[in-house]
C-alpha positions in Angstrom: 133.3 119.7 275.3 130.2 118.7 273.4 129.8 118.5 269.4 128.4 122.2 269.3 131.2 123.7 271.3 133.6 121.8 269.1 132.0 123.0 266.0 131.6 126.9 267.5 135.4 126.7 268.4 136.4 125.1 265.3 134.1 128.4 263.3 136.5 130.7 265.5 139.5 129.2 264.4 138.6 130.0 260.6 138.3 133.8 260.8 141.4 136.1 260.5 144.3 136.2 262.6 143.6 139.8 263.5 140.0 138.9 264.6 141.3 135.9 266.8 143.6 138.6 268.5 140.7 140.8 269.1 138.7 138.0 270.7 141.8 136.8 273.0 142.1 140.6 274.2 138.6 140.9 274.8 138.6 137.8 277.0 141.8 138.4 278.8 140.9 140.2 282.4 142.2 143.6 282.5 144.7 142.5 284.9 146.4 140.6 282.8 146.6 143.2 280.0 149.4 145.4 279.2 149.0 149.4 279.5 149.2 149.3 275.2 146.0 147.6 275.0 147.8 144.8 272.7 149.7 142.9 274.8 148.8 140.3 277.6 150.6 138.5 280.8 152.2 135.6 279.9 154.6 133.2 281.7 157.8 132.7 280.0 160.6 130.4 281.7 159.3 131.0 285.2 158.8 134.5 285.0 155.8 136.7 284.1 156.1 139.3 281.3 153.9 141.3 278.9 153.6 139.7 275.3 152.0 141.5 272.3 149.6 138.9 271.0 150.7 139.0 267.5 154.1 137.6 269.3 152.5 134.6 271.2 154.1 131.4 270.1 151.8 129.1 268.2 151.2 126.7 271.6 150.2 129.8 273.6 148.2 131.6 270.9 146.1 128.3 270.6 145.7 128.0 274.2 144.4 131.6 274.8 142.1 131.5 271.5 140.8 128.3 273.1 139.9 129.8 276.4 138.6 133.0 274.5 136.4 131.0 272.2 135.1 129.2 275.6 134.4 132.3 277.2 132.7 133.8 274.2 130.6 131.0 273.6 129.5 131.3 277.3 128.8 135.1 276.9 126.5 134.0 274.0 124.9 131.6 275.9 123.9 133.6 278.8 122.7 136.3 276.5 120.4 133.8 274.7 119.2 132.4 278.2 118.4 135.9 279.2 116.3 136.5 276.3 114.1 133.6 276.7 114.0 133.7 280.3 112.3 137.4 279.6 110.4 136.3 276.9 108.4 134.1 279.0 108.0 136.9 281.8 110.1 134.8 284.6 111.9 136.3 287.0 115.5 137.2 286.3 118.1 134.3 287.1 120.4 135.6 289.8 124.0 136.3 288.7 125.4 133.2 290.5 123.2 131.0 288.6 124.1 132.8 285.1 127.8 132.2 285.6 127.8 128.8 286.8 124.9 127.1 284.6 124.6 128.9 281.6 127.9 128.2 279.8 126.3 125.9 277.4 122.8 125.5 276.1 122.6 121.9 277.4 123.3 122.9 281.0 120.9 125.8 280.7 118.1 123.5 279.9 119.2 121.2 282.6 118.9 124.2 285.1 115.4 124.6 284.1 114.5 120.9 283.7 111.6 119.2 286.1 114.2 118.1 288.6 116.8 120.9 288.1 118.1 123.0 290.4 115.4 125.8 289.7 112.7 123.2 291.0 112.6 124.6 294.3 111.9 128.1 293.5 108.4 128.8 293.1 108.5 131.9 290.8 110.0 130.0 288.5 107.7 127.1 288.6 105.0 128.2 285.8 107.9 129.1 283.3 110.4 126.2 283.7 108.9 123.9 281.4 108.7 126.2 278.6 111.9 127.7 279.2 113.7 124.3 278.9 111.6 123.7 275.7 112.6 126.8 274.2 116.1 126.3 275.2 115.8 122.7 273.1 114.8 124.5 270.1 117.8 126.9 270.1 120.0 123.8 270.6 118.5 122.3 267.6 118.8 125.6 265.8 122.1 125.9 266.7 123.0 122.4 265.3 121.4 123.2 262.1 123.0 126.5 261.8 126.5 124.9 262.4 126.1 122.0 259.9 124.8 124.1 257.0 127.2 127.4 258.0 128.8 129.5 255.2 132.0 131.5 255.9 133.1 132.2 259.8 132.3 135.3 261.5 132.7 136.4 264.8 129.7 139.3 264.7 126.6 138.5 267.1 
Protein backbone atom coordinates (compact mmCIF):
# COMPACT_ATOMS: atom_id res chain seq x y z
CA UNK A 1 0.00 0.00 0.00
CA UNK A 2 1.48 3.36 -1.01
CA UNK A 3 1.22 6.66 0.86
CA UNK A 4 -1.64 7.96 -1.28
CA UNK A 5 -3.67 4.80 -0.74
CA UNK A 6 -2.97 4.89 3.01
CA UNK A 7 -4.08 8.53 3.19
CA UNK A 8 -7.23 7.79 1.18
CA UNK A 9 -8.14 4.91 3.51
CA UNK A 10 -7.47 7.15 6.51
CA UNK A 11 -9.86 9.76 5.07
CA UNK A 12 -12.58 7.14 4.63
CA UNK A 13 -12.16 6.23 8.28
CA UNK A 14 -12.93 9.85 9.21
CA UNK A 15 -16.45 9.86 7.75
CA UNK A 16 -19.48 8.88 9.77
CA UNK A 17 -20.13 5.26 10.69
CA UNK A 18 -23.30 5.36 8.57
CA UNK A 19 -21.30 6.42 5.47
CA UNK A 20 -18.77 3.68 6.17
CA UNK A 21 -21.58 1.11 6.40
CA UNK A 22 -22.93 2.30 3.04
CA UNK A 23 -19.48 1.91 1.52
CA UNK A 24 -19.15 -1.64 2.87
CA UNK A 25 -22.58 -2.54 1.46
CA UNK A 26 -21.75 -0.92 -1.89
CA UNK A 27 -18.62 -3.03 -2.31
CA UNK A 28 -20.02 -6.31 -1.02
CA UNK A 29 -20.96 -8.62 -3.88
CA UNK A 30 -24.70 -9.27 -4.11
CA UNK A 31 -24.10 -12.99 -3.54
CA UNK A 32 -22.84 -12.10 -0.07
CA UNK A 33 -25.63 -9.71 0.93
CA UNK A 34 -28.79 -10.55 2.81
CA UNK A 35 -32.19 -9.93 1.26
CA UNK A 36 -32.81 -7.04 3.68
CA UNK A 37 -30.08 -4.95 2.02
CA UNK A 38 -28.36 -4.28 5.36
CA UNK A 39 -26.80 -7.63 6.19
CA UNK A 40 -23.81 -9.42 4.76
CA UNK A 41 -22.40 -12.94 4.94
CA UNK A 42 -19.90 -13.42 7.70
CA UNK A 43 -18.04 -16.46 9.01
CA UNK A 44 -18.65 -16.84 12.72
CA UNK A 45 -17.49 -19.84 14.71
CA UNK A 46 -16.90 -21.79 11.51
CA UNK A 47 -20.39 -21.19 10.12
CA UNK A 48 -21.67 -18.69 7.57
CA UNK A 49 -24.45 -16.41 8.66
CA UNK A 50 -25.88 -13.03 7.71
CA UNK A 51 -25.05 -10.17 10.04
CA UNK A 52 -26.38 -6.62 9.93
CA UNK A 53 -23.48 -4.33 9.03
CA UNK A 54 -24.10 -2.27 12.16
CA UNK A 55 -23.63 -5.41 14.30
CA UNK A 56 -20.20 -6.43 12.99
CA UNK A 57 -17.45 -6.68 15.59
CA UNK A 58 -14.83 -3.92 15.43
CA UNK A 59 -12.33 -6.32 13.83
CA UNK A 60 -14.86 -7.53 11.24
CA UNK A 61 -15.91 -3.96 10.49
CA UNK A 62 -12.29 -2.84 10.09
CA UNK A 63 -11.53 -5.69 7.66
CA UNK A 64 -14.65 -4.99 5.58
CA UNK A 65 -14.00 -1.24 5.60
CA UNK A 66 -10.38 -1.64 4.45
CA UNK A 67 -11.51 -3.93 1.63
CA UNK A 68 -14.28 -1.53 0.61
CA UNK A 69 -11.87 1.42 0.71
CA UNK A 70 -9.42 -0.36 -1.62
CA UNK A 71 -12.26 -1.21 -4.01
CA UNK A 72 -13.55 2.38 -3.93
CA UNK A 73 -10.07 3.67 -4.65
CA UNK A 74 -9.63 1.23 -7.56
CA UNK A 75 -13.03 2.24 -8.97
CA UNK A 76 -12.09 5.93 -8.87
CA UNK A 77 -8.72 5.18 -10.46
CA UNK A 78 -10.33 3.25 -13.33
CA UNK A 79 -12.78 6.12 -13.93
CA UNK A 80 -9.93 8.62 -14.00
CA UNK A 81 -7.79 6.49 -16.34
CA UNK A 82 -10.79 6.03 -18.66
CA UNK A 83 -11.28 9.82 -18.76
CA UNK A 84 -7.58 10.44 -19.53
CA UNK A 85 -7.53 7.80 -22.27
CA UNK A 86 -10.70 9.23 -23.81
CA UNK A 87 -9.36 12.80 -23.60
CA UNK A 88 -6.38 11.74 -25.71
CA UNK A 89 -8.52 9.95 -28.29
CA UNK A 90 -6.80 6.66 -27.56
CA UNK A 91 -8.50 3.29 -27.96
CA UNK A 92 -10.51 2.16 -24.97
CA UNK A 93 -8.61 -0.21 -22.68
CA UNK A 94 -9.83 -3.81 -22.69
CA UNK A 95 -11.72 -4.63 -19.49
CA UNK A 96 -9.09 -7.13 -18.35
CA UNK A 97 -6.40 -4.43 -18.42
CA UNK A 98 -8.68 -2.00 -16.58
CA UNK A 99 -9.45 -4.48 -13.80
CA UNK A 100 -5.90 -5.80 -13.37
CA UNK A 101 -3.74 -2.74 -13.91
CA UNK A 102 -5.84 0.27 -13.04
CA UNK A 103 -6.20 -0.34 -9.31
CA UNK A 104 -3.97 2.60 -8.39
CA UNK A 105 -2.53 5.48 -10.39
CA UNK A 106 1.10 4.34 -10.19
CA UNK A 107 0.21 0.93 -11.66
CA UNK A 108 -1.87 2.61 -14.36
CA UNK A 109 1.02 4.93 -15.23
CA UNK A 110 3.33 1.91 -15.52
CA UNK A 111 0.84 0.32 -17.93
CA UNK A 112 1.42 3.22 -20.33
CA UNK A 113 5.19 3.51 -19.73
CA UNK A 114 7.60 3.20 -22.65
CA UNK A 115 8.32 -0.46 -21.87
CA UNK A 116 4.95 -1.13 -20.26
CA UNK A 117 2.49 -3.84 -21.17
CA UNK A 118 0.88 -1.66 -23.84
CA UNK A 119 4.22 -1.14 -25.66
CA UNK A 120 3.25 -3.67 -28.36
CA UNK A 121 -0.20 -2.20 -29.02
CA UNK A 122 0.35 -0.10 -32.18
CA UNK A 123 -2.90 1.85 -31.90
CA UNK A 124 -1.88 3.02 -28.42
CA UNK A 125 1.70 4.01 -29.36
CA UNK A 126 0.99 7.64 -30.30
CA UNK A 127 -0.91 8.21 -27.03
CA UNK A 128 1.11 6.33 -24.39
CA UNK A 129 3.59 9.05 -23.38
CA UNK A 130 0.94 11.77 -23.11
CA UNK A 131 -1.39 9.51 -21.12
CA UNK A 132 1.44 8.52 -18.75
CA UNK A 133 2.32 12.22 -18.28
CA UNK A 134 -1.31 13.08 -17.50
CA UNK A 135 -1.52 10.24 -14.99
CA UNK A 136 1.68 11.58 -13.39
CA UNK A 137 -0.05 14.96 -13.06
CA UNK A 138 -3.04 13.27 -11.43
CA UNK A 139 -0.74 11.51 -8.96
CA UNK A 140 0.84 14.85 -8.07
CA UNK A 141 -2.57 16.54 -7.82
CA UNK A 142 -3.82 13.76 -5.57
CA UNK A 143 -0.79 14.04 -3.29
CA UNK A 144 -1.35 17.79 -2.95
CA UNK A 145 -5.05 17.32 -2.26
CA UNK A 146 -4.38 14.76 0.46
CA UNK A 147 -1.78 16.99 2.08
CA UNK A 148 -4.13 19.98 2.22
CA UNK A 149 -7.46 18.20 2.57
CA UNK A 150 -10.40 19.50 4.51
CA UNK A 151 -13.15 17.41 6.08
CA UNK A 152 -13.44 13.86 4.79
CA UNK A 153 -16.22 12.95 2.39
CA UNK A 154 -17.06 10.03 0.12
CA UNK A 155 -18.66 12.21 -2.54
CA UNK A 156 -17.05 12.16 -5.97
